[in-house]
C-alpha positions in Angstrom: 0.0 0.0 0.0 1.2 3.5 -0.7 2.1 6.0 2.0 -0.9 8.2 2.6 -2.1 10.2 5.6 -5.0 8.8 7.7 -7.1 11.8 6.9 -6.7 11.1 3.1 -7.7 7.5 3.6 -10.7 8.6 5.7 -11.9 11.0 3.0 -11.6 8.3 0.3 -13.4 5.8 2.5 -16.2 8.2 3.4 -16.6 9.3 -0.3 -16.8 5.6 -1.3 -19.5 4.9 1.3 -21.5 7.9 0.1 -21.2 6.8 -3.6 -22.2 3.3 -2.7 -25.3 4.4 -0.8 -26.3 6.6 -3.7 -25.8 3.8 -6.2 -28.0 1.5 -4.1 -30.8 4.0 -3.9 -30.5 4.7 -7.6 -30.9 1.0 -8.3 -34.4 1.1 -6.7 -35.4 4.0 -8.9 -34.0 2.3 -12.0 -36.1 -0.8 -11.3 -39.2 1.4 -11.3 -38.4 3.4 -14.5 -36.0 1.2 -16.5 -36.8 -2.3 -15.3 -35.1 -3.9 -18.3 -31.7 -2.6 -17.1 -32.3 -3.6 -13.4 -30.8 -7.1 -13.7 -27.6 -5.8 -15.1 -27.4 -2.9 -12.8 -27.6 -5.0 -9.7 -25.3 -7.6 -11.1 -22.7 -4.9 -11.7 -23.2 -3.4 -8.2 -22.1 -6.6 -6.5 -18.5 -6.5 -7.8 -18.4 -2.7 -7.1 -19.5 -3.2 -3.5 -17.2 -6.2 -3.2 -14.2 -4.2 -4.6 -14.8 -1.4 -2.0 -15.1 -4.0 0.7 -11.9 -5.7 -0.3 -10.1 -2.3 -0.4 -11.4 -1.3 3.1 -10.6 -4.7 4.6 -7.1 -4.8 3.1 -6.4 -1.3 4.4 -7.7 -2.1 7.9 -5.5 -5.3 8.0 -2.5 -3.5 6.5 -0.3 -4.4 9.5 -0.8 -8.1 8.9 0.0 -8.7 5.1 0.1 -12.5 5.7 -3.7 -12.5 6.1 -4.3 -10.8 2.7 -4.5 -14.0 0.6 -7.0 -15.6 3.0 -9.0 -12.4 3.3 -9.2 -12.1 -0.5 -10.4 -15.7 -0.9 -13.1 -15.2 1.7 -14.2 -12.0 0.1 -14.4 -13.5 -3.3 -16.5 -16.3 -2.1 -18.7 -14.0 0.0 -19.4 -11.7 -3.0 -19.9 -14.7 -5.4 -22.7 -15.8 -3.1 -24.2 -12.4 -3.3 -24.1 -12.6 -7.1 -26.0 -16.0 -6.8 -28.6 -14.2 -4.7 -29.1 -11.5 -7.3 -29.4 -14.2 -10.0 -32.0 -16.1 -8.0 -34.0 -12.9 -7.5 -34.2 -12.3 -11.2 -35.1 -16.0 -11.8 -38.1 -15.3 -9.5 -38.9 -12.2 -11.6 -38.7 -14.2 -14.9 -41.0 -16.9 -13.5 -43.4 -14.1 -12.5 -43.3 -15.1 -8.8 -42.5 -11.4 -7.9 -43.1 -8.0 -9.6 -40.4 -5.8 -11.1 -40.6 -3.4 -8.1 -40.3 -6.3 -5.7 -37.3 -7.7 -7.6 -35.5 -4.3 -7.1 -36.2 -4.3 -3.4 -35.2 -8.0 -3.0 -32.0 -7.3 -4.9 -31.3 -4.4 -2.6 -32.0 -6.7 0.3 -29.5 -9.2 -1.0 -26.9 -6.5 -1.5 -27.5 -4.8 1.9 -27.3 -8.1 3.8 -24.2 -9.1 1.9 -22.7 -5.8 2.6 -23.6 -5.9 6.3 -22.1 -9.4 6.7 -19.0 -8.3 4.8 -18.7 -5.6 7.5 -19.2 -8.1 10.3 -16.4 -10.4 8.9 -14.0 -8.0 7.3 -14.3 -4.3 8.1 -16.9 -2.7 10.5 -17.5 0.4 8.4 -18.9 -1.8 5.6 -21.5 -3.1 8.1 -22.6 0.4 8.7 -23.0 0.9 5.0 -25.1 -2.3 4.8 -27.3 -1.0 7.7 -27.8 2.3 5.9 -28.8 0.4 2.8 -31.3 -1.7 4.8 -32.9 1.4 6.3 -33.1 2.8 2.7 -34.8 -0.4 1.6 -37.4 -0.1 4.4 -38.0 3.6 3.5 -38.4 2.7 -0.2 -40.8 -0.1 0.6 -43.1 2.1 2.6 -42.6 5.3 0.7 -42.3 4.0 -2.9 -44.3 6.9 -4.4 -42.3 9.5 -2.7 -39.0 7.7 -3.1 -37.4 10.0 -5.7 -38.1 12.9 -3.5 -36.4 11.2 -0.6 -33.2 10.3 -2.6 -31.6 13.7 -2.1 -32.5 13.7 1.6 -30.9 10.3 2.1 -27.7 11.3 0.3 -27.5 14.6 2.3 -28.1 12.8 5.6 -25.3 10.2 4.8 -23.0 13.1 3.9 -23.7 14.9 7.1 -23.2 11.8 9.2 -19.9 10.9 7.5 -18.6 14.5 7.8 -19.2 14.6 11.5 -16.6 11.8 12.1 
């Protein structure tokens, strides 16, 4: 890893978390307005979230580089299972067992639970991100019609929480 100040890393980490929350919320909106792209969107989000998780975990275990190969193997397996969860969600959609809107919410549920568990096992800040995504999911579920109005409020709230640290 390169030499960087803790504050630089903290800014990068916080920016990554804000971007990931925004991407997750945007995925719900996409499922409502561009449902044909939803499958690919969620499938692409898993490696992006996984990549951030790997980066944060590697950075937090920087003092113990011998753990990096094991950590990487576990992370790859963890996020591969998340991809399977997304695939199963869209199999349910294709079989008409769930609606398009429900598929977006279930995909966000798979991603938020995977993110939360990655945080439990690899880097605690990722668990906070998963929790934020879960709260966003519940808000979207109950406030679907007003969801796009809530998107800027959610992003601003996340930015304010992260900036306080």
